[in-house]
N, C-alpha and C positions, 0 to 999 in steps of 0.2 A: 496271442493278440489276432483278429481277423481281418485279412486287409477289406477296405472299403470301411466296413461296420467299427475298428479301430484303427487309431492314428499309430500305424505302424512306422512310419518317419520319423516319429521324436527322437527314435536311439541310435541314430545315423548321423553322419556329415555328409553332405554331397556339395558336387561340382557340375556345373554342364560343359559338355563337352564342346572346342574349339568350333568356330566358325565353319569349318573346313568338314569336320565329324558332325555337326549337329542334325544331319537329316538321316543318318546311321547310327547315331548313338543316342537314347534318350537319357542318361544319366551317368555320371560313376558318384558312388557312395563306398563310405568304409564305419563300420561299429564304432560307436561313440563311448568308452568307457565309467566315464562320465554321466552324460546322459543315462546309460543302462541302471548304474549304480540310484541313478535319479531318480529313475521312474518304475523298476523292477526291483527295486532294494535287494540286490543279491540272491534272486530268488531263478531258478530254471525255469526259462518261457518257450513258448512255441509260437511261430508266424507261419497264420495259413493265407496261401496265394492261390486267387481264382486264373484260370486259362486266361490269359493274353498273346499266344502268339508270340510273343516278344525274347528271342533267346536270351539268356542271363548266365553270365561270368559269375563266378561263385571262387572266388582267392580265399583259401583258408590261412590264417593269420595266428589261429588261437588254437580252440579246444577242439577235441571232434564232437559230433553231432549227428544225429540221426536227424535220416530226411525220409518221407515217404511222397511215393509220386503213381497217382493210381491204387493199383494192390501193389506196387513192387517199395522194399523197404529197404536202405542200406545205410550203413554207419561211415559215415565221412573223415577220414584220419586226419591228423595236423600235417601231415604230407600230403595229402590227396587236394588237388586242383578241379572242378567240377563245371561242365555246362548241361544246361537244359534248355528245352525249347517253349516251355511254360505254355503247353498245351491243353492240359489236363490240372487241376488242382493239386497243390503240390506243397505238404508243411513241414517245417523244418522244426526240429528240437536241438534248442537249445542248454547249452550252459552259462553262467554269469561270465566266464572268461570268454566269453561267444568271441572272435573276433574278423570277420569277415567283412574284403575286398570285393566289391562288387560292380559290374560293367553291365547297366541292362541296355539291348537293343532297341532299335526301333523296330518295327513289322517291316522285313525286307531289308534291315540294315546289316545283322549278321553276313546273310548271301553278297551283299555289296560289294562288304570290304573283304571278305575271307576267300568269294567264289565259291561255297558250299551251299548247296541249298537245306533252305529249315526243313525241304521235307525230310532227308535224307535222317535227319537227329532225332524224328520219332519220339515217341515219351520215355525213353532210357537215358540214364547218366551218362555221360561221356565224359572221361579223364579229357582232362583239357592240355595234358601232355602232346596230344595227339592233333593238337589245334595249336597251340603256340610251342615255338622254341627253348628248350627246358632252360635255355640261358636267360632269354629275359625274364621267366617264373620267377632262378633264381634272383636274379638285378631287382627283380619288384621286390622280393621276400626280404633282401639284405636293405632296402632303404624303411627308413623308419618315420616318415612324413607322408602324409595323405596326397597333400598338392604334387609332390613330386612323384610320386608311384602314378598321378595321371599323366602325368607328362612324360613317364617313359611310355607309356601304352599309346598313348596319341603318336608319339614320334613314329610308333613300331606301328599303328594302326596305319597311320598316313604312308607309312610306306610300301604295304602291303596292297593299300588301295589302288595306289597307282597302277597297277597290276591289272586290274580289273577293268580297266575302262572299256573295252568291248561291253561289257554286260550293264551300263549305264541305263540303256535305254529301257527294259524287263524298270528295274527298280525304280525311275524317275515314274512312267508309266503308273506302275503301282501306288504310287505315292500320290500322285494326282487326282487319281483313280479314289482314294482314300480321302483327299479332302474333299474332292465333288461329292461324296455320300455323307460327311459330318457336316458341310453344309446346306443341305438339301432337307434338314430336320429328321435327316435318317428316314427316310421315305422311299428315296429314289428307288426303281428297280434295277436289275442290273446292267438291262439295256440301256438305260437310260445313263448310266455311270459309263457304260461303255461307250456310247454316241459323244458323251460330252469330251472323253482323254481320246477321241478318236480310232476308235478298235472293233471291231465286231464282240460280241459275247464269248463267243470261243476263243479268242486271243485274250479277253480280259481274263476268262477260265484260267487259261494256260501259262499266263503270267504270273497268275496269283499262287496257283501249284509249284510254279518254277519259286518266286521270289518267298511266299510268306508259309508256303509249305500245307495250304490248306485253298478251300472255294471261294470267291468273292461272296458268296452266302453266306458262308460259315463265319464269316471274317469278318463280316460286317453286322450280323448279329451278334458276335463277342464285342464287338466298340459300343453297340448300342444299347446292351445291355450293363453293361459298365456305366455308362454315363447317368441313366437312368438311376440304378440305383445308388450312384455318389450322390444324385441328386434329392435322393426319395430319403438317405440316410441323415444329409444336412440341413432342407430343408424339406420335411414332410409334409409341413400345412402347405406348402407352393407345390407340391408336384402334382403334375397333371401328365398320365401317360401319354397321353395325345400330343405333347412337345417331344414326344421321341418314337413317333409310327407305330404305337400300340392302339388296341381296337380298345381295350376297354381295362380297366385293373384287372381283369380274370387272368387277360391275356400276358400283363406283366407279370403279374404273382407267377405264371406258370414259367414264363422263361427265366423268373426267379431262381426257381425251386430246377429249372434245368442246368443253371450255371451254378449256382452254389451248391445243390445237392443236399440244402435244406429250406425249410419255408422260413419267410421274416420272421414271424413270430419265436422260431427257435432261434432267433439271433437277438431278441429283445427286443422288434418293430412288429 
């Protein structure tokens, strides 16, 4: 299954974060055994994810799985829980017994809670024991209920977030900049976005590198091609590249190849 082109969400159950964490966490999810059996009929499968700059935690509650990040290949054992930045293409190959509990952060949300710069995560796979106390991880694995796992982690996140209040300005400014870009038909220049959030270009550049781990230009290009590609896949007949600030279809196609590593025709579109 390939993100955007396929409905990868159908084999998971989801829960939104509480109001206090809504800006920092996109969602919690967990593999659904019944849905996996229904849609994949007991076969091994893979999930391909494109860059998003949204740090993601995977707690492994089931069998081993293989993971490819850029040109690096890993085997994640049942007792291994991992964190990855999602700054490049990631492919996870699973067995039918796949059982993963996921926490997906918003851009900058991980830094906002843990106080760790996203840029420091790089493209490597990071052991979660370096980030979350082993006692919390073990408590989560002893629980056999998705909703209770979410409650446990939310309590932990809220507790450590309170210690990071001095960093709120960085995170809030970046979030306002992202919102301003999205509401501008994804056409505003960095200087215009910076002016809207009462910052200089240099300050905005520094804040994005600090909070997200990449430049405003690079991050904005990622969310633009994501939005455009989702619209193209779901409503091809109504798609216009101009709605997303592209010069023409050729410009859009080039950005898709850069983003996905393949042509649209390779994905049957």
